[in-house]
N, C-alpha and C positions, 0 to 999 in steps of 0.2 A: 503899818501893814500892806500899804498899798504896792510897796517896791517889791515884798514878795510875790506878791501875785502878776505883776508886770515881769517877774524874770522868770514866774512859772509860763507866762503867756508867752512871752522872748522863746522860751524853751522848745512851746510847740510848735509856735509858727516854725524856728530853724528845722526840727526835727520836718513838720511837715514838708516841706521844701524839699530838704534832701532826699524824703522817702517819695517824692513826686521825681526827683533825677534818677536816681535807681533803676525807676519804675519803666525808664528813659534809657538805663542804658549809660549816666553819664555819669564817670568815674573819678576821673584824672586821679588816677593813683602814684603819687610819689613822697617823699618826704622829706624831714630834717634830722639831724644826728646830732651827737652830741659830742663833749671833748672828754669823755671818762678814757681810759690809756687803753689799749688793744694790743692785747699780747703779741699778734700777729698780724700779717695782711696789713693793711692802711696803717696801723699804728706803730710797724718797724719801722724803724729811725735809718739813716745810712751815719758812719763815721765824722764824715766830716760834711758841711756842703760844696757844690760843684759848681764853677761859673757856668753861666751859658753864654756861648759866642753868639757874640755878635744880636745880645738880648738888647731892644733900645727900650727904657724905661718913660720912654713919652711918645704912646704911640698917637697919632693925630685922628683916628678913625677907629671905628669897633663895630662890630657887627657880635650877634649872640647866639647860639644853637641851643637847641637841650628842650626841655621838658617843661613842667606847667609851673615847677620852681621860678624857672627865670620868666615864667610870663606872669609873675604873680597872685596867682591862681586863687581863691578864698580869703585872702589877705583884705578884700578892700568890702564886699559882698559878697552873699553866700553864693557859692555854685559860679561862681565868675572872674576873668580873667582881666586885672589889674596891673597893665604891663605899665603904668604911670607909676608902679613902687617897684619895679624889675630891679633886683640888686644890678643887672648889668647894666641896663638902660635908661634903668627909670628917670623920669624928672621929679620927683617930688623930693622934697626937701628936708622931709622926714627920713628918710634913704639916703641919700646923697650917694647914689650910684656910683659904678665903677667910671663911667661914662661921664657923670657930671665932677668926679675928683678928677679926672686926667684930662678930660679936653675946655673945662668949665661950662657950665647952664649953658650960655648961649649957644656955644659949637657943639654940646652936645645934641643939640636937638635939629641939628643939620648933618653932623658926622656919626650918626647913632643907629643902628636896626635890627629890631627885634624879630629873627626867624625862626623862635621856640613856639616848641606846638603842643599843647595839654595834653597830658598820655601819650606821649612819644616817647617811643623804647630807642636803643642802640640803632638798632634796622633802619631807623628813620632818618637817624643824622645824615648821612651822605648828600641826601636829598635837599633839607636843612642844608649842609655844607654847602653843599653850589648856589643854590640863592644866595647866600650871604658871600663867596668867593663874586659871584657877580659885581660887587660893591667893589672889591677889591679893597677891602679895610686893611689897616696895618695890623689889628689886633683883632684875633676872633675868640670867644669866651666858650665854653664848654661846659655844661652839667648835665647830665645825662646817666641812666643806669639804674634810679628806683625803682623806675616800672619794669625795669628786668629783671629783680628782684620781687617787687608787689603782683606776684597772680595770682590767679584763682586757688593754689595747691603751691608749695614747696617741689614739687614735680615739673609745676609748667614753668617753672623760672627759665631764663635763656640760657644754655648751655655758655661754659667760660669761651670756649675756645669758637663758638660762635657772638659769642660778645668780641672778642677779640679781632676777629676778623671782620665784623662790618667795624669800627674801631679805625680799622686802620685802613679799611674802603676809605670812611670819611677826612682822612688827613691827606687821602691821595688825591679824593676828589678837589681838597681845598687845591693841594700844590697845583695841581692842572694849568689851575686858574691864578693863583695868588703863590707865588713860589717861594716867596719869604715873607709872608704875611704872620704874624707871631700867634699863637695859641697858646691861650692860658685854661689848664684843664683842672675842674674842681671832682674832688672824690666825692664818691658815693656817700651818701649821709650813711648813719648809723642806724638804722630802725629801729634795732632791738632796744637802744633808749630811749626812741620811740613811745616804745610800747610801754616802758617801766615810766615813763612821763603821766601819759596818757589813761591806762590801765585805772588809776585811782579816782578819776572820774564818772558817776553815775551816767553822764548828759555824753560824754566822750565814747561811753563804751556803748551806749544806745544806736549812736550814730556808727560809728564802727562797723556794727551790727549790716548797715545797710551794703556794706559790700566793701569798705575801703581796704586796700593791702590785704585781702583775708589770709595773706601767706605769713602772715607775721599778727595781724593785728584779729587776726579770726579768734573766736574764745578765748575774749581778752584775760578772762578771769580763770583760765586753765592753769592749771600749775601740775596735773598731772606728767608722766613719764610721755608722753604723747608727744603733747603742748611743747615742751620744754624742748625734745629731740626736734619737732617741727620749729621751732623758732632758733635754734643752736644752725638749723641746717641753712636755714636764711640769712644767718647773721654771718657763717661762712663766706656764704655765693657773694655777698657784700663785699667785704673782704678780698673773695678770689678777683673783682671784677674789680678794686683800686688795684689791686697788684699788676694787673691788666692796662690800666691808665697808666700806670707810673711805665711800665717797661715799654708799650708801645710809643709812648709821649720820649721818651727817653733816647728815641732811634730816628728824632726826628730834631736838627738841628736848630727850627725856633719853636720849638713846644717848652712850654714848662708848666709841672702836675703842680699840687698845692702842697706839697707834703704829705697828705691825708688830714690838711687841717680842717675840711666840711667834717670830712667825720670825725674828726674828734671834738667840734667842738660841743660843748655841754649846752644845748638848747634849753631850755625852761619854758613852764608854762607862757612866760611872759612875751615868746620868741616863736610861739604858734596858732594857728589861726583860731577865733572864736568861733567858728564855725563851725570847724571840722579836727579841732587838737592834732592837725598832720601835717598838713602846708605854715611856711612860713607866715607868721605875722608880718607886719609893715616893721616891728623891732626886729623880727629874723632875719627880714631883706635887711633891711641895714647893719645887721652882721655880718652876711654874707658879704657885701659891698665890700666892710671893711677887711675882711679876710682876704679878698681877691687884690685889694688895692695893695695890701703888706706885700703879696706876691708878686706881682705883676713889677711893683716899684722895688725891688728888692734886685741887690746887686748881684746877687750869688740865688740859681735854684734851691730852694727849701730843700734843707735833710729829710 
């Protein structure tokens, strides 16, 4: 009988901490999605792989930009970044980050840098990219866009035209200082998949009520027409963002999009944070590292 009491105490502690954070305005809104096939947007596939000119599958230094996913937010402790488990540059052997897989553990410690910021949107990427470019990295990883969809309402989401302009500006910023740096771009996760996974958890629903991605996760149990339309609108915006990432990246000689792999990956409960049922867990970070490594080391651009 002691284990149930312990779980109740732990649940109350988690909710208390998250409530305090909500009062202070700490949100960290971004997410991980799944690999259920999508009929449009990032789920679309080209007929055949396309060679990437001059792509080097063995870069010797890595810089990461993006949001809380790349910072390992809520993966280790509640309401905290945990960059050591970052899929891109982390040192944890439980994750085997992209940097560790490409550079080796010792070199990764001195030749990888994480400039991602929890809560960042695409508009923040040019500034991050300028800091990354100063390192003259051979590879830059990009994972951003979930916070552009995770707003107070569907109407508050970043317009697609602005998202496109900000991403293009970020790449131009990089090119001014690092004209031949390679860029790996991860697709925006499937937020609809995340909602479908977490909505069955009573504690998860309580945590979401504190303000985590309200455009998708608000009123998580509601299945009326208005709620379905709101979630569908957010889902379609995520698909539009992924089309932008694909199209803008395709115009850059040294850019490689993941082909929608992160969007399509079927993240389950084990891959989500035990603190918020939203950000990747340590296991989820490892899955992101696998996707990135497979994309970066492939001989051809993913279809």
